[in-house]
C-alpha positions as MATLAB code, in Angstrom:
seq = 'XXXXXXXXXXXXXXXXXXXXXXXXXXXXXXXXXXXXXXXXXXXXXXXXXXXXXXXXXXXXXXXXXXXXXXXXXXXXXXXXXXXXXXXXXXXXXXXXXXXXXXXXXXXXXXXXXXXXXXXXXXXXXXXXXXXXXXXXXXXXXXXXXXXXXXXXXXXXXXXXXXXXXXXXXXXXXXXXXXXXXXXXXXXXXXXXXXXXXXXXXXXXXXXXXXXXXXXXXXXXXXXXXXXXXXXXXXXXXXXXXXXXXXXXXXXXXXXXXXXXXXXXXXXXXXXXXXXXXXXXXXXXXXXXXXXXXXXXXXXXXXXXXXXXXXXXXXXXXXXXXXXXXXXXXXXXXXXXXXXXXXXXXXXXXXXXXXXXXXXXXXXXXXXXXXXXXXXXXXXXXXXXXXXXXXXXXXXXXXXXXXXXXXXXXXXXXXXXXXXXXXXXXXXXXXXXXXXXXXXXXXXXXXXXXXXXXXXXXXXXXXXXXXXXXXXXXXXXXXXXXXXXXXXXXXXXXXXXXXXXXXXXXXXXXXXXXXXXXXXXXXXXXXXXXXXXXXXXXXXXXXXXXXXXXXXXXXXXXXXXXXXXXXXXXXXXXXXXXXXXXXXXXXXXXXXXXXXXXXXXXXXXXXXXXXXXXXXXXXXXXXXXXXXXXXXXXXXXXXXXXXXXXXXXXXXXXXXXXXXXXXXXXXXXXXX';
ca = [
       8.923    9.167   -1.002;
       7.565   12.291    0.690;
       8.310   13.186    4.290;
       4.851   12.265    5.624;
       5.041    8.736    4.156;
       8.629    8.353    5.383;
       7.612    9.420    8.889;
       4.696    6.958    8.968;
       6.940    4.169    7.670;
       9.505    4.880   10.383;
       6.753    4.548   12.995;
       5.653    1.188   11.572;
       9.233   -0.025   11.218;
       9.859    0.790   14.880;
       7.240   -1.819   15.869;
       9.547   -4.570   14.586;
       6.536   -6.346   13.046;
       7.031   -5.496    9.371;
       7.849   -8.409    7.039;
      11.570   -8.356    6.470;
      14.222  -10.428    4.710;
      16.838  -12.303    6.675;
      20.212  -10.793    7.449;
      21.789  -13.154    4.899;
      19.439  -11.907    2.149;
      20.141   -8.267    2.998;
      23.889   -8.913    2.911;
      23.520  -10.598   -0.502;
      21.530   -7.616   -1.769;
      24.189   -5.235   -0.452;
      26.971   -7.207   -2.113;
      25.151   -7.326   -5.463;
      24.760   -3.544   -5.375;
      28.478   -3.016   -4.766;
      30.661   -2.812   -7.886;
      33.650   -4.357   -6.083;
      31.861   -7.540   -4.983;
      32.776  -10.860   -6.568;
      30.708  -13.927   -7.389;
      32.757  -15.868   -4.825;
      31.817  -13.469   -2.018;
      28.128  -13.702   -2.903;
      28.251  -17.509   -3.175;
      29.919  -17.738    0.235;
      27.178  -15.580    1.774;
      24.383  -17.623    0.164;
      25.829  -20.807    1.651;
      25.202  -19.393    5.137;
      21.465  -20.016    4.513;
      20.922  -23.667    3.415;
      17.293  -23.067    2.366;
      18.236  -20.085    0.239;
      21.174  -21.983   -1.245;
      18.910  -24.892   -2.213;
      16.342  -22.639   -3.861;
      19.017  -20.722   -5.744;
      20.380  -23.999   -7.162;
      16.862  -25.183   -8.048;
      16.175  -21.974   -9.910;
      19.551  -22.028  -11.691;
      18.795  -25.581  -12.867;
      15.214  -24.826  -13.922;
      13.961  -24.131  -17.432;
      13.185  -20.541  -16.351;
      16.903  -19.842  -16.121;
      17.586  -21.440  -19.492;
      19.555  -24.273  -17.932;
      21.370  -26.428  -20.480;
      23.485  -28.482  -18.105;
      23.182  -29.125  -14.349;
      24.745  -26.667  -11.900;
      26.094  -28.114   -8.654;
      28.058  -25.196   -7.170;
      26.556  -21.981   -5.777;
      29.350  -19.909   -7.338;
      28.473  -21.310  -10.774;
      24.792  -20.553  -10.161;
      25.679  -16.930   -9.334;
      27.652  -16.633  -12.575;
      24.856  -18.229  -14.626;
      22.088  -16.070  -13.155;
      24.042  -12.854  -12.725;
      24.785  -11.127   -9.429;
      21.955   -8.623   -9.722;
      19.420  -11.372  -10.363;
      20.687  -13.360   -7.388;
      20.242  -10.325   -5.143;
      16.615   -9.744   -6.078;
      15.797  -13.457   -5.964;
      17.366  -13.800   -2.515;
      15.272  -10.891   -1.259;
      12.014  -12.323   -2.618;
      12.714  -15.899   -1.467;
      13.654  -14.666    2.016;
      10.541  -12.542    2.566;
       8.357  -15.386    1.268;
       9.917  -17.910    3.649;
       9.547  -15.719    6.734;
       5.961  -14.513    6.214;
       3.853  -17.470    5.096;
       1.448  -17.331    8.046;
       0.064  -14.675   10.345;
      -2.651  -13.644   12.803;
      -4.931  -11.561   10.544;
      -8.116  -13.640   10.278;
      -9.415  -12.015    7.060;
      -6.069  -12.075    5.247;
      -5.645  -15.114    2.963;
      -1.900  -15.759    3.258;
      -1.875  -18.696    0.820;
      -3.710  -16.711   -1.845;
      -1.478  -13.693   -1.224;
       1.725  -15.612   -1.969;
       0.131  -17.546   -4.825;
      -0.900  -14.250   -6.430;
       2.467  -12.630   -5.626;
       4.232  -15.457   -7.445;
       1.908  -14.956  -10.416;
       2.637  -11.220  -10.345;
       6.366  -11.903  -10.372;
       6.269  -14.367  -13.260;
       3.726  -12.305  -15.193;
       5.739   -9.096  -14.772;
       8.891  -10.878  -15.921;
       7.116  -12.198  -19.046;
       5.647   -8.772  -19.874;
       8.961   -6.957  -19.313;
      10.467   -8.927  -22.177;
       8.396   -7.371  -25.034;
       7.732   -3.998  -23.352;
      11.300   -3.465  -22.076;
       9.869   -1.747  -19.021;
      12.694   -3.270  -16.945;
      15.182   -6.152  -17.095;
      13.253   -9.398  -16.828;
      14.612  -10.493  -13.448;
      14.036   -7.025  -11.997;
      10.481   -7.290  -13.283;
      10.130  -10.588  -11.431;
      11.334   -9.081   -8.127;
       9.149   -5.998   -8.543;
       6.065   -8.107   -9.252;
       6.750  -10.558   -6.428;
       7.039   -7.734   -3.862;
       4.540   -5.287   -5.385;
       1.825   -6.166   -2.842;
       4.066   -6.515    0.215;
       2.386   -3.492    1.835;
      -0.788   -5.565    2.313;
       1.178   -8.210    4.190;
       2.829   -5.464    6.248;
      -0.524   -4.040    7.388;
      -1.778   -7.546    8.212;
       1.392   -8.143   10.254;
       1.408   -4.861   12.204;
      -2.372   -4.474   12.689;
      -3.856   -8.006   12.424;
      -7.184   -7.261   14.133;
      -7.766   -3.786   12.689;
      -6.796   -4.884    9.163;
      -9.173   -7.846    9.433;
     -11.978   -5.326   10.050;
     -10.855   -3.221    7.076;
     -10.792   -6.273    4.771;
     -14.190   -7.421    6.025;
     -15.674   -3.972    5.379;
     -13.971   -3.716    1.974;
     -15.279   -7.170    0.924;
     -13.209   -7.372   -2.294;
     -14.370   -4.011   -3.654;
     -12.197   -1.725   -5.783;
      -8.526   -1.105   -5.090;
      -9.262    2.597   -4.629;
     -11.841    1.809   -1.947;
      -9.370   -0.433   -0.099;
      -6.734    2.316   -0.204;
      -9.245    4.840    1.170;
     -10.181    2.563    4.048;
      -6.510    1.846    4.780;
      -5.708    5.579    4.819;
      -8.592    6.198    7.181;
      -7.619    3.386    9.542;
      -3.809    3.613    9.494;
      -2.772    6.936    7.942;
      -1.185    5.114    4.988;
      -2.174    2.533    2.379;
      -0.570   -0.634    1.045;
       0.856    1.070   -2.058;
       2.609    3.795   -0.034;
       3.874    1.196    2.415;
       5.147   -1.052   -0.394;
       7.077    1.861   -1.899;
       8.598    2.727    1.472;
       9.651   -0.883    2.119;
      11.261   -1.229   -1.323;
      13.141    2.027   -0.690;
      14.259    0.767    2.712;
      15.608   -2.420    1.090;
      17.559   -0.392   -1.459;
      15.639   -1.504   -4.550;
      15.554    0.779   -7.619;
      13.588    4.025   -7.403;
      11.591    3.007  -10.482;
      10.180    0.069   -8.452;
       9.038    2.449   -5.731;
       7.372    4.871   -8.141;
       5.714    2.066  -10.109;
       4.021    0.497   -7.077;
       2.971    3.948   -5.833;
       1.215    4.475   -9.195;
      -0.466    1.054   -9.067;
      -4.232    1.370   -9.213;
      -3.823    4.777  -10.899;
      -2.425    3.524  -14.222;
      -5.461    4.855  -16.091;
      -4.431    8.409  -15.161;
      -0.872    8.146  -16.499;
      -2.148    8.869  -20.031;
       0.584    8.670  -22.650;
       3.362    8.814  -20.061;
       6.189    6.621  -21.398;
       8.526    6.972  -18.411;
      10.081    3.798  -17.037;
       7.964    3.862  -13.889;
       4.740    4.383  -15.909;
       5.615    1.436  -18.170;
       6.477   -0.731  -15.175;
       3.221    0.310  -13.504;
       1.364   -0.838  -16.637;
       3.198   -4.167  -16.563;
       2.221   -4.647  -12.896;
      -1.400   -3.729  -13.650;
      -1.690   -6.224  -16.529;
       0.111   -8.902  -14.493;
      -2.403   -8.292  -11.691;
      -5.318   -8.759  -14.104;
      -3.736  -11.966  -15.396;
      -3.295  -13.227  -11.826;
      -6.962  -12.535  -11.024;
      -8.035  -14.534  -14.093;
      -5.913  -17.497  -12.973;
      -7.237  -17.418   -9.400;
     -10.915  -16.798  -10.273;
     -13.655  -19.393  -10.608;
     -14.944  -20.281  -14.101;
     -18.128  -18.186  -13.852;
     -16.168  -15.065  -12.851;
     -13.605  -15.039  -15.646;
     -15.403  -13.330  -18.558;
     -15.264   -9.794  -17.132;
     -11.716  -10.336  -15.850;
     -10.623  -11.551  -19.301;
     -12.115   -8.420  -20.902;
     -10.147   -6.225  -18.487;
      -6.994   -8.236  -19.194;
      -7.356   -7.783  -22.964;
      -7.933   -4.028  -22.547;
      -4.805   -3.687  -20.423;
      -2.746   -5.806  -22.804;
      -3.771   -3.641  -25.759;
      -2.949   -0.497  -23.788;
       0.601   -1.827  -23.423;
       0.614   -1.600  -27.239;
       0.971   -5.339  -27.659;
      -0.668   -7.613  -30.198;
      -3.688   -9.416  -28.643;
      -2.856  -12.426  -30.814;
       0.211  -13.019  -28.590;
      -1.761  -12.883  -25.339;
      -2.701  -16.556  -25.169;
       0.922  -17.650  -25.684;
       2.307  -15.370  -22.967;
      -0.452  -16.309  -20.505;
       0.071  -20.017  -21.140;
       3.793  -19.594  -20.485;
       3.084  -17.716  -17.221;
       0.691  -20.404  -15.961;
       3.156  -23.197  -16.756;
       5.963  -21.422  -14.908;
       3.647  -20.541  -11.990;
       2.802  -24.191  -11.428;
       6.447  -25.187  -11.749;
       7.661  -22.452   -9.406;
       4.926  -23.357   -6.943;
       6.672  -26.675   -6.428;
      10.100  -25.035   -6.041;
       8.863  -22.470   -3.493;
       6.119  -24.591   -1.868;
       3.447  -22.073   -2.918;
      -0.075  -23.295   -3.670;
      -1.223  -23.166   -7.308;
      -4.215  -24.515   -9.223;
      -5.172  -25.929  -12.589;
      -6.186  -23.274  -15.120;
      -7.996  -24.077  -18.406;
      -6.203  -23.492  -21.694;
      -5.943  -19.737  -22.140;
      -6.659  -19.780  -25.850;
      -9.890  -21.700  -25.246;
     -10.876  -19.341  -22.435;
     -10.373  -16.292  -24.651;
     -12.362  -17.827  -27.507;
     -15.178  -18.914  -25.172;
     -15.368  -15.492  -23.541;
     -15.456  -13.749  -26.919;
     -18.204  -16.100  -28.149;
     -20.373  -15.555  -25.056;
     -20.046  -11.784  -25.320;
     -21.130  -11.886  -28.976;
     -24.131  -14.072  -28.101;
     -25.173  -11.734  -25.298;
     -24.897   -8.660  -27.539;
     -27.065  -10.345  -30.210;
     -29.709  -11.530  -27.721;
     -29.955   -8.217  -25.840;
     -33.035   -6.200  -26.967;
     -32.429   -2.625  -28.117;
     -32.683   -0.048  -25.404;
     -36.078    1.641  -25.234;
     -36.602    5.202  -24.184;
     -38.198    5.507  -20.785;
     -39.782    8.752  -19.687;
     -40.335    7.502  -16.163;
     -38.300    9.270  -13.473;
     -35.031    7.572  -12.619;
     -33.975    6.620   -9.126;
     -31.858    9.740   -8.947;
     -35.029   11.850   -9.531;
     -36.871   10.228   -6.642;
     -36.124    9.740   -2.970;
     -34.327    6.427   -2.567;
     -36.216    3.976   -0.347;
     -34.151    1.764    1.914;
     -37.112   -0.377    3.020;
     -36.778   -3.976    1.783;
     -39.634   -5.407   -0.294;
     -39.274   -8.827    1.318;
     -37.564  -10.208    4.395;
     -35.805  -13.390    5.469;
     -37.680  -14.432    8.623;
     -36.607  -17.202   10.986;
     -39.421  -18.840   12.988;
     -38.356  -20.784   16.102;
     -41.425  -22.750   17.312;
     -41.555  -26.242   18.837;
     -45.281  -26.742   18.075;
     -45.339  -28.062   14.494;
     -48.949  -26.916   13.879;
     -48.197  -23.362   15.032;
     -44.963  -23.389   13.018;
     -46.823  -24.303    9.808;
     -49.503  -21.655   10.449;
     -46.985  -18.859   11.041;
     -44.864  -19.956    8.077;
     -47.904  -19.865    5.750;
     -48.918  -16.379    6.909;
     -45.390  -15.079    6.368;
     -44.979  -16.776    2.969;
     -48.367  -15.450    1.788;
     -47.139  -11.938    2.578;
     -44.206  -12.457    0.174;
     -41.428  -13.151    2.658;
     -38.968  -16.069    2.861;
     -39.264  -18.419    5.854;
     -36.646  -20.443    7.738;
     -37.941  -22.757   10.479;
     -36.413  -24.201   13.649;
     -38.026  -26.614   16.133;
     -36.230  -25.329   19.250;
     -34.116  -22.442   20.488;
     -30.733  -24.104   20.028;
     -31.485  -24.960   16.391;
     -32.831  -21.435   15.969;
     -29.545  -19.955   17.197;
     -27.551  -22.151   14.818;
     -29.718  -21.291   11.818;
     -29.680  -17.582   12.662;
     -25.890  -17.522   12.650;
     -25.743  -19.551    9.419;
     -28.458  -17.813    7.374;
     -28.333  -14.196    8.667;
     -32.112  -13.514    8.638;
     -33.640  -10.035    8.927;
     -36.223  -10.998   11.584;
     -36.429  -13.742   14.206;
     -39.834  -14.730   15.580;
     -39.436  -17.065   18.552;
     -41.794  -18.813   20.936;
     -41.320  -18.123   24.624;
     -41.414  -21.695   25.929;
     -39.262  -24.199   23.989;
     -37.049  -27.196   24.843;
     -33.231  -26.976   24.861;
     -33.226  -23.146   24.816;
     -36.267  -20.945   25.431;
     -37.093  -17.691   23.670;
     -35.515  -15.498   26.378;
     -32.215  -17.384   26.181;
     -32.282  -17.235   22.377;
     -32.776  -13.440   22.457;
     -29.932  -12.975   24.944;
     -27.589  -15.232   22.945;
     -28.294  -13.391   19.690;
     -27.849   -9.953   21.252;
     -24.380  -10.966   22.426;
     -23.213  -11.376   18.813;
     -22.322   -8.503   16.485;
     -24.765   -9.773   13.868;
     -27.540  -10.369   16.411;
     -27.495   -6.780   17.645;
     -28.904   -5.719   14.242;
     -31.726   -8.305   14.199;
     -35.386   -7.481   14.745;
     -36.562   -9.940   17.425;
     -40.223  -10.756   18.096;
     -41.177  -13.046   20.969;
     -44.483  -14.975   21.070;
     -46.215  -15.562   24.409;
     -49.584  -16.684   25.725;
     -48.935  -14.718   28.918;
     -49.202  -10.970   28.242;
     -48.745   -9.878   31.848;
     -46.773   -6.692   32.267;
     -43.896   -8.250   34.237;
     -43.405  -11.003   31.691;
     -43.351   -8.493   28.842;
     -40.786   -6.389   30.707;
     -38.634   -9.500   31.048;
     -38.948  -10.115   27.301;
     -37.792   -6.594   26.381;
     -34.918   -6.780   28.854;
     -33.844  -10.051   27.208;
     -33.495   -8.135   23.930;
     -36.869   -8.484   22.189;
     -38.038   -5.608   19.973;
     -41.719   -6.591   19.967;
     -44.097   -9.344   21.050;
     -47.081  -11.312   19.743;
     -49.834  -12.840   21.894;
     -50.995  -16.394   21.252;
     -53.274  -17.595   19.753;
     -51.724  -15.865   16.760;
     -53.876  -13.753   14.418;
     -52.873  -12.600   10.922;
     -53.355   -8.834   11.299;
     -51.131   -8.344   14.415;
     -48.450  -10.509   12.750;
     -48.578   -8.427    9.557;
     -48.426   -5.219   11.607;
     -45.282   -6.437   13.414;
     -43.656   -7.354   10.106;
     -44.429   -3.902    8.674;
     -42.813   -2.369   11.757;
     -39.781   -4.584   11.177;
     -39.563   -3.436    7.532;
     -39.581    0.219    8.627;
     -36.936   -0.437   11.282;
     -34.674   -2.374    8.901;
     -35.068    0.382    6.296;
     -33.985    2.968    8.856;
     -31.004    0.808    9.839;
     -29.924    0.540    6.210;
     -30.340    4.278    5.699;
     -28.182    4.968    8.743;
     -25.565    2.504    7.507;
     -25.581    4.177    4.089;
     -25.067    7.561    5.730;
     -22.257    6.126    7.839;
     -20.609    4.754    4.709;
     -20.861    8.162    3.049;
     -19.370    9.762    6.154;
     -16.549    7.204    6.124;
     -15.847    7.973    2.465;
     -15.958   11.724    3.082;
     -13.684   11.309    6.096;
     -11.201    9.291    4.056;
     -11.271   11.856    1.239;
     -10.871   14.667    3.773;
      -7.906   12.857    5.333;
      -6.276   12.568    1.904;
      -6.978   16.248    1.188;
      -5.553   17.262    4.568;
      -2.483   15.153    3.958;
      -1.974   16.808    0.570;
      -2.432   20.253    2.133;
       0.037   19.379    4.878;
       2.510   18.148    2.288;
       2.029   21.338    0.247;
       2.494   23.473    3.359;
       5.865   21.859    4.043;
       7.123   21.585    0.432;
       8.811   24.183   -1.760;
       6.796   24.369   -4.990;
       9.766   25.071   -7.288;
      12.347   22.536   -6.105;
      10.006   19.978   -4.427;
      12.337   20.056   -1.414;
      10.993   20.546    2.117;
      10.665   24.248    2.877;
      11.801   26.474    5.731;
       8.708   25.726    7.815;
       9.478   22.007    7.673;
      13.120   22.674    8.556;
      12.189   24.687   11.646;
       9.825   21.931   12.819;
      12.438   19.215   12.278;
      15.162   21.325   13.924;
      13.021   21.712   17.051;
      12.519   17.937   17.181;
      16.240   17.217   16.793;
      17.101   19.882   19.359;
      14.704   18.367   21.894;
      16.214   14.923   21.288;
      19.716   16.327   21.586;
      19.114   18.177   24.851;
      17.401   15.112   26.305;
      19.734   12.322   25.174;
      22.903   14.114   24.088;
      24.777   13.465   20.847;
      25.920   15.447   17.805;
      24.080   17.868   15.536;
      25.487   20.072   12.771;
      24.046   22.520   10.267;
      25.162   23.518    6.755;
      23.894   26.779    5.265;
      24.480   27.056    1.516;
      24.123   30.015   -0.857;
      24.409   30.075   -4.673;
      27.193   32.461   -5.686;
      26.221   35.509   -7.762;
      22.704   34.213   -8.277;
      21.306   37.726   -8.701;
      23.455   38.246  -11.788;
      21.996   35.049  -13.316;
      18.487   36.422  -12.882;
      19.454   39.882  -14.136;
      21.396   38.597  -17.163;
      19.402   35.571  -18.317;
      15.984   36.063  -16.721;
      14.089   34.456  -13.858;
      13.131   31.387  -15.870;
      16.823   30.483  -16.201;
      17.259   31.311  -12.515;
      14.506   28.830  -11.696;
      16.271   26.155  -13.761;
      19.486   26.833  -11.826;
      17.659   26.475   -8.502;
      16.078   23.186   -9.585;
      19.379   21.780  -10.864;
      21.194   22.714   -7.650;
      18.362   21.195   -5.572;
      18.507   17.932   -7.544;
      22.293   17.754   -7.205;
      22.194   18.402   -3.464;
      19.435   15.811   -2.993;
      21.455   13.162   -4.817;
      24.643   13.917   -2.868;
      23.259   14.432    0.663;
      23.227   11.516    3.090;
      19.960    9.670    3.616;
      19.874   10.845    7.234;
      20.433   14.506    6.312;
      17.494   16.915    6.209;
      17.879   19.059    3.079;
      15.529   22.041    2.682;
      15.216   25.206    0.658;
      15.761   27.997    3.165;
      14.539   30.783    0.904;
      15.687   32.586   -2.237;
      18.966   31.048   -3.371;
      19.743   29.585    0.069;
      19.548   25.923    1.038;
      20.073   24.443    4.476;
      21.081   20.952    5.595;
      20.533   19.537    9.075;
      23.033   16.763    9.875;
      21.972   14.590   12.857;
      24.711   12.514   14.537;
      27.414   14.507   12.746;
      30.252   16.501   14.344;
      31.904   19.590   12.843;
      34.568   17.657   10.931;
      32.032   15.226    9.454;
      29.673   18.032    8.460;
      32.582   19.959    6.883;
      33.501   16.928    4.763;
      29.865   16.646    3.719;
      29.756   20.364    2.864;
      32.867   20.077    0.690;
      31.297   17.073   -1.068;
      28.161   19.143   -1.782;
      30.232   22.100   -3.035;
      32.280   19.963   -5.405;
      29.207   18.115   -6.660;
      27.346   21.325   -7.536;
      30.367   22.725   -9.386;
      30.839   19.460  -11.290;
      27.207   18.707  -12.163;
      26.318   22.227  -13.325;
      29.265   22.509  -15.712;
      27.732   22.787  -19.191;
      24.268   22.007  -17.842;
      22.723   25.248  -19.137;
      22.603   26.214  -22.792;
      22.533   29.938  -21.918;
      26.038   29.862  -20.398;
      28.997   27.464  -20.141;
      30.488   28.240  -16.746;
      29.617   26.233  -13.650;
      27.375   27.330  -10.834;
      29.260   27.544   -7.545;
      28.091   27.699   -3.952;
      29.467   28.974   -0.663;
      28.794   27.054    2.525;
      28.863   27.759    6.237;
      29.021   24.961    8.796;
      28.178   25.044   12.510;
      27.780   22.393   15.170;
      26.071   22.036   18.533;
      28.139   22.903   21.569;
      27.320   22.632   25.238;
      25.956   25.887   26.548;
      24.102   26.927   23.397;
      20.932   28.753   24.359;
      18.617   27.518   21.599;
      18.473   26.142   18.057;
      18.490   29.638   16.530;
      22.073   30.068   17.682;
      23.092   27.020   15.604;
      21.685   28.655   12.446;
      23.214   32.033   13.367;
      26.692   30.519   13.626;
      26.252   28.761   10.253;
      25.116   32.080    8.753;
      28.196   33.848   10.152;
      30.433   31.146    8.674;
      28.650   31.480    5.306;
      29.256   35.245    5.374;
      32.988   34.677    5.914;
      33.044   32.202    2.995;
      31.421   34.822    0.759;
      33.818   37.524    1.895;
      36.815   35.289    1.306;
      36.153   34.680   -2.394;
      33.092   32.347   -2.578;
      32.985   28.723   -3.791;
      34.372   27.422   -0.509;
      33.432   26.005    2.868;
      33.882   27.928    6.103;
      33.242   26.499    9.546;
      32.145   28.092   12.759;
      35.194   29.547   14.544;
      37.728   28.863   11.744;
      39.034   30.829    8.782;
      38.134   29.545    5.299;
      41.678   28.787    4.156;
      42.399   26.760    7.270;
      39.198   24.736    6.972;
      39.554   24.066    3.234;
      43.124   22.927    3.799;
      41.948   20.501    6.476;
      39.179   19.182    4.238;
      41.531   18.672    1.314;
      44.045   16.850    3.526;
      41.255   14.626    4.830;
      40.000   13.827    1.342;
      43.519   13.014    0.151;
      43.987   10.617    3.047;
      40.651    8.930    2.278;
      41.396    8.309   -1.408;
      45.153    7.735   -1.262;
];
């Protein structure tokens, strides 16, 4: 997860509105990730949540867990399922229970969880033949793979409702673009960040970040690429199950294509899909998630294949056409016909106007008074409303005002009919929201002229909306490009670590926080010993490999809260918030030992280990600025180099003294 995504996630997490598992579920997950935990400890923790305990027993006794005899004790269920499985199940069950409803009007919470359950079961079934991940891990990954959508709906209910309404079930890429434009992140990035925050495997995070981009992974056979493919095919399967009958043919074609790309035999597809649907309906009862009846998958596949063959046989061969295509001509946004609502209480006049409009090739909707006209306008969304001035219930002026108060009504073309064409009355009509007027008794030519004016106006509105959509797309693409440029500006190209510019920015932020609120702040400056001789002896390509190996080792060993950056050349620097000198020194010794251990025999050009020297400094009252913190770490690094290298030296202490203290501390920790 890059720094920009992590920063945005921290901002969203600070709102306290993100979907999150219960404390019991998080404790279970922590215990299952600890090698020293026992089944008894996990069972005892599960029992603190009666709902979770009940669901765990139900699952352990279900056919999905291969139950052969009933399980009555939680501890026995943990043993049967396995501790790791229990941890992921507890996480998924907990998030599901706490986030079933919400305030986002356009977000279908029932469909979201129904599809998430399908994704979990489908991913589990597909992990078995593909071996992309252990089956139960596949279930957890699938169940939570769309959690970023729920997060956006929870944090920004009104804004996300607008995004979903604008998206209107378009492509996943379009949704991600709109999310980036509106929130500075998208649901895939947010899902990855949440899974990382919950301590789930890194392969889960990378797989969901790739989701929607599986087509661009090519022949990549990495675990995350395989898992991404499993999620993609499971998503296509879920869409088939949730779709209506007349929408399934194209979805089935996409499912078959994805299944074949996973290098699986299409003949097995019907069996796997049938198994997934059966388990989905069964699990729906266990978890109280809505499901639906789905036709037999084998019959659906055969029917879809038969219809496609019939369509291909009945389609006439394509004929060459020398006429200019739409791309060769200016695109016209003017509609050829309109939906026109006529609100008129005089039945004779209503029939006359309706006939004139229908003869001109337009569709007519009629209302006998203003109130009915308002209802029909909101239900049918016409392009034009023609209303009489004087009507019972609600007159034409009131109808115009009511429509203009709605978002939809502000786009309507409103024409008001009147037998009184006095200037003051016409001014009142335009102030009420009318775009034009017609004088009674009505004549065909003025009516046709008004309709032509409406067509031009609606065409202009659609052209403007098209341009706005293009601007929105360009803005979203520009935002993505800017974010990539910003990421590149703050990232070292060789090691993929943050660079010196990023470190300086982060140091200023930490320094401001420290001077305002107080606390601890330490710095570790690290230099690879005799790196120049590596370059001179083995070449710069080997030197680059050494730098990348050291960077990877430091990244794996550094604390999550530490800020590790490449400082330049063979130097790395670590900023340690909330860490005093002793704590930073222990961390520095851990980094030194890790580099020496992990680089031993790592390079075929030489056998000896790579070693590093480290200087440690810490904030003290009275320091003038942040540069002094780095200067003291640099001085300590110089003393470590002068004293024989491959050691840690701290600000104000001699190397031998500090190493002795570190070793004593480590002995006391592990004794």
